[in-house]
Backbone as CSV, one residue per row, in Angstrom:
resi,resn,N_x,N_y,N_z,CA_x,CA_y,CA_z,C_x,C_y,C_z
1,MET,5.580,19.585,4.408,5.214,20.937,4.059,5.468,21.121,2.558
2,VAL,4.521,21.743,1.895,4.659,22.043,0.475,4.810,23.548,0.329
3,THR,5.915,23.977,-0.294,6.109,25.393,-0.603,5.906,25.573,-2.102
4,SER,6.148,26.748,-2.605,5.990,26.980,-4.036,7.111,26.345,-4.853
5,GLU,8.208,25.970,-4.210,9.353,25.411,-4.924,9.714,23.985,-4.537
6,ARG,9.342,23.554,-3.326,9.816,22.241,-2.880,8.845,21.572,-1.934
7,LEU,9.063,20.280,-1.797,8.361,19.467,-0.815,9.363,19.209,0.297
8,ARG,9.045,19.639,1.495,9.947,19.478,2.639,9.365,18.422,3.562
9,ILE,10.152,17.358,3.791,9.732,16.241,4.631,10.587,16.260,5.886
10,THR,9.939,16.350,7.035,10.637,16.344,8.325,10.193,15.114,9.091
11,ARG,11.180,14.359,9.584,10.890,13.141,10.342,11.603,13.200,11.678
12,GLY,11.036,12.487,12.649,11.691,12.355,13.938,10.989,13.130,15.022
13,LEU,10.976,12.537,16.198,10.344,13.178,17.344,11.391,13.942,18.160
14,PHE,12.484,13.275,18.485,13.546,13.916,19.271,14.647,14.446,18.362
15,GLY,15.159,13.624,17.486,16.121,14.069,16.483,15.364,14.401,15.215
16,ARG,15.808,15.383,14.490,15.106,15.808,13.289,15.910,15.434,12.050
17,ASP,15.214,14.906,11.076,15.787,14.599,9.773,14.935,15.329,8.749
18,ARG,15.538,16.214,7.980,14.789,17.000,7.008,15.287,16.690,5.605
19,GLN,14.335,16.536,4.700,14.659,16.239,3.307,13.848,17.177,2.425
20,ASP,14.504,17.803,1.450,13.826,18.671,0.497,13.870,18.032,-0.882
21,ILE,12.729,18.019,-1.559,12.668,17.543,-2.935,12.059,18.682,-3.750
22,GLU,12.785,19.117,-4.772,12.292,20.191,-5.628,11.060,19.704,-6.389
23,LEU,10.022,20.523,-6.450,8.781,20.128,-7.103,8.967,19.816,-8.582
24,VAL,9.889,20.515,-9.248,10.109,20.247,-10.666,10.780,18.898,-10.899
25,ARG,11.343,18.294,-9.831,11.987,16.982,-9.960,11.022,15.823,-9.708
26,LEU,9.799,16.123,-9.299,8.822,15.063,-9.053,8.369,14.454,-10.369
27,GLN,8.271,13.138,-10.378,7.818,12.414,-11.560,6.356,12.023,-11.436
28,ASP,6.022,11.402,-10.308,4.696,10.825,-10.148,4.354,10.788,-8.665
29,ILE,3.061,10.811,-8.375,2.579,10.743,-6.997,1.455,9.716,-6.961
30,ASP,1.534,8.796,-6.035,0.499,7.781,-5.855,0.035,7.808,-4.403
31,HIS,-1.112,7.222,-4.163,-1.537,7.014,-2.775,-2.207,5.655,-2.691
32,LYS,-2.113,5.062,-1.502,-2.766,3.770,-1.320,-3.349,3.689,0.078
33,GLN,-4.443,2.949,0.155,-5.158,2.744,1.417,-5.721,1.330,1.419
34,ASN,-5.623,0.652,2.545,-6.345,-0.604,2.671,-7.700,-0.296,3.315
35,LEU,-8.514,-1.310,3.512,-9.873,-1.089,4.004,-9.899,-0.406,5.373
36,SER,-9.079,-0.884,6.302,-9.089,-0.278,7.643,-8.573,1.161,7.602
37,GLU,-7.615,1.452,6.714,-7.121,2.820,6.591,-8.196,3.733,6.003
38,ARG,-8.997,3.209,5.080,-10.084,4.013,4.518,-11.098,4.396,5.586
39,VAL,-11.382,3.461,6.485,-12.327,3.738,7.574,-11.790,4.853,8.465
40,LEU,-10.467,4.840,8.711,-9.831,5.834,9.575,-9.377,7.089,8.818
41,ASN,-9.581,7.102,7.482,-9.137,8.196,6.625,-7.631,8.419,6.721
42,LEU,-6.879,7.321,6.728,-5.424,7.339,6.720,-4.940,6.648,5.455
43,GLY,-3.681,6.848,5.121,-3.103,6.155,3.975,-1.676,6.602,3.738
44,ASP,-1.069,6.022,2.707,0.295,6.347,2.334,0.292,7.145,1.036
45,VAL,1.187,8.113,0.945,1.398,8.869,-0.280,2.809,8.538,-0.749
46,ILE,2.917,8.016,-1.967,4.208,7.595,-2.518,4.628,8.615,-3.567
47,ILE,5.842,9.137,-3.408,6.364,10.176,-4.292,7.547,9.615,-5.055
48,HIS,7.483,9.686,-6.383,8.572,9.253,-7.258,9.214,10.509,-7.831
49,SER,10.548,10.580,-7.763,11.218,11.791,-8.229,12.488,11.454,-8.998
50,HIS,13.044,12.487,-9.608,14.328,12.388,-10.292,15.481,12.661,-9.331
51,ASP,15.199,12.781,-8.052,16.223,13.058,-7.046,17.063,11.799,-6.852
52,PRO,18.368,11.839,-7.156,19.195,10.629,-7.044,19.323,10.108,-5.613
53,ALA,19.231,10.985,-4.632,19.354,10.550,-3.238,18.109,9.810,-2.764
54,SER,16.952,10.200,-3.259,15.682,9.594,-2.838,14.738,9.488,-4.029
55,PRO,14.927,8.485,-4.880,14.034,8.383,-6.036,12.593,8.041,-5.665
56,GLU,12.399,7.446,-4.477,11.045,7.141,-4.016,10.962,7.408,-2.521
57,VAL,9.954,8.163,-2.134,9.714,8.484,-0.729,8.264,8.120,-0.415
58,THR,8.052,7.440,0.701,6.699,7.090,1.125,6.364,7.847,2.405
59,LEU,5.306,8.625,2.342,4.791,9.312,3.517,3.723,8.398,4.103
60,ARG,3.995,7.826,5.250,3.128,6.801,5.829,2.108,7.391,6.809
61,ASN,0.946,6.763,6.833,-0.129,7.100,7.770,-0.502,8.582,7.734
62,ILE,-0.728,9.067,6.539,-1.103,10.456,6.327,-2.626,10.586,6.454
63,THR,-3.084,11.598,7.172,-4.505,11.888,7.249,-4.945,12.521,5.929
64,ASN,-6.093,12.124,5.415,-6.622,12.608,4.134,-5.615,12.422,2.989
65,PRO,-5.190,11.196,2.708,-4.152,10.987,1.699,-4.550,11.461,0.297
66,MET,-5.823,11.376,-0.064,-6.240,11.844,-1.392,-6.103,13.366,-1.501
67,GLU,-6.409,14.062,-0.427,-6.274,15.519,-0.426,-4.798,15.925,-0.476
68,VAL,-3.955,15.248,0.291,-2.516,15.527,0.280,-1.945,15.239,-1.109
69,HIS,-2.372,14.149,-1.709,-1.953,13.794,-3.068,-2.270,14.931,-4.038
70,GLU,-3.485,15.472,-3.962,-3.903,16.549,-4.858,-3.136,17.845,-4.605
71,VAL,-2.874,18.166,-3.348,-2.114,19.392,-3.024,-0.712,19.307,-3.623
72,ILE,-0.055,18.166,-3.467,1.297,17.990,-4.018,1.252,18.015,-5.539
73,ARG,0.258,17.353,-6.125,0.146,17.307,-7.590,-0.047,18.709,-8.170
74,ARG,-0.940,19.497,-7.564,-1.166,20.863,-8.046,0.091,21.714,-7.902
75,ALA,0.793,21.571,-6.781,2.030,22.337,-6.572,3.084,21.939,-7.600
76,MET,3.168,20.646,-7.915,4.115,20.158,-8.923,3.787,20.761,-10.293
77,LEU,2.520,20.737,-10.687,2.123,21.283,-11.981,2.352,22.789,-12.053
78,ASP,2.069,23.500,-10.968,2.313,24.949,-10.934,3.798,25.263,-11.060
79,ALA,4.649,24.495,-10.370,6.099,24.712,-10.444,6.602,24.445,-11.856
80,ARG,6.105,23.400,-12.489,6.499,23.114,-13.872,6.081,24.231,-14.805
81,LYS,4.885,24.774,-14.589,4.397,25.865,-15.423,5.263,27.116,-15.243
82,ARG,5.597,27.434,-13.987,6.433,28.612,-13.709,7.811,28.498,-14.352
83,HIS,8.352,27.289,-14.359,9.696,27.066,-14.923,9.637,26.679,-16.398
84,ARG,8.429,26.696,-16.960,8.195,26.360,-18.375,8.741,24.985,-18.745
85,LEU,8.458,24.008,-17.881,8.870,22.637,-18.137,7.663,21.827,-18.583
86,THR,7.858,21.001,-19.585,6.805,20.072,-20.008,7.412,18.681,-20.117
87,PHE,6.592,17.690,-19.783,7.040,16.306,-19.859,6.055,15.520,-20.686
């Protein structure tokens, strides 16, 4: 889930593990797909951040990975603009 301030990652079917990464701490976002994933419109979104606990997080088997990549990127840029941060 992407909010105006953070990226919230929830994992687990029975037990829940939740991780929040502040959008202003994101460094870079990548996505990758192999040929079979492109056919199925699945892929991985890799998030690089300044968060010491999780400098790199991979969201695996995401539907529409290019669209998810763009949503996170726009939210990151908007958060930086609101906080007047430039890199």
